[in-house]
Phi, psi and omega in degrees: 000137175290128184287146169275134187292137173265071181223169177048239184310317187262013187297327185255013182297144175284160182309317186285329175287319176302317179293327179290321178287324178298324178293335183270349184287144177237143187264137178225137174258135178240140176274158172312131178080357178283137182271127172285314172206156176248153178307129182094346178296158173295135179242126182221008190227150165269140174232152177235136180272122179269318175205154176106205179202147188228139170262134169257125182218168172225171171259128180282175183298331178268010175095356187280144178274132178239121176287128182250333183193162172230131182254130177235184191306142183094340184288147175241140174210167177076022188288337179304332182299339173294334181255325187214087178304131175189187186298137180290142183263000180203164180261137179239121193232135177289128174273339173203173181309131190219143174246132174234160168246126180254142176233115193272136179306317181293327170303311178302308179299323179290325177293319180300333181293332175272331183226071182300336180295335181280352175297317182296327179296321181294316183291328176296317178302318177304313176305312176306317184293323184291321172298322179293323174295324179299315179297323172309312184295323182294311181299319179299322183281327193243324193278139177309151182302316182303321176295312182295323173298315182295326181283321179297315184292318179294323175297317179293325183284328191078189190276345189240327194292154168242344185250122176254108187277074188212137182283164177292327175300318178297317182294324175299310174307318181300325187261354177073033178229180182279159177294324178301321182294317180290321180296324177294313181294320180289329179297313174301320181290317177302319180290333180272356172086022177280324185219160167243139180251131178244187177280110174073028184202159177221133179248126182272124181247346177216082188294327179296317177296322180294322177296315179304321178289320185290330180282352174293113184251018181293126178268000000 
């Protein structure tokens, strides 16, 4: 059986809740370029990435696609659908062949009728997720761009990778800033020996220094 990741939303889940959700999970395979769901689609499922990579994007008011995030193995998303099924707020597309696990709201609700004690566990996780989202909003509003960019790059890379195949324009979209601002910061990092810049890619050459920068939470 494919294991459900103990990361993100489920990183602090009890063993009993994790076991219940794992039993409810259903595997789905996506080809490169296949859309898992589109912005505005009805949403009723939490998803976990088993392998591959997904792009999260939205359409701006003028019809432009804005990339918000890239999800790789271990990532969890769509958890709000476990509490309140509704329209999806973004489009999720496979960047390469990808496998996900899906857990439907109605299956979780049915399972809680048998195990009502686990509902409290899930509500606690929801509260933790809301606090995390508040932190993200505060970072967006107050943290300097170099810190936000360092955190985003490390998040997208994961724990072991050093090469990020992403353009500076996409990184700017992720952070909600101009490409010029991202380019200036990356150029500074290059001079300091933190990164090497390629065409549409970034290579981390001093991960320790980048992590030190990312851990700076001075507002």
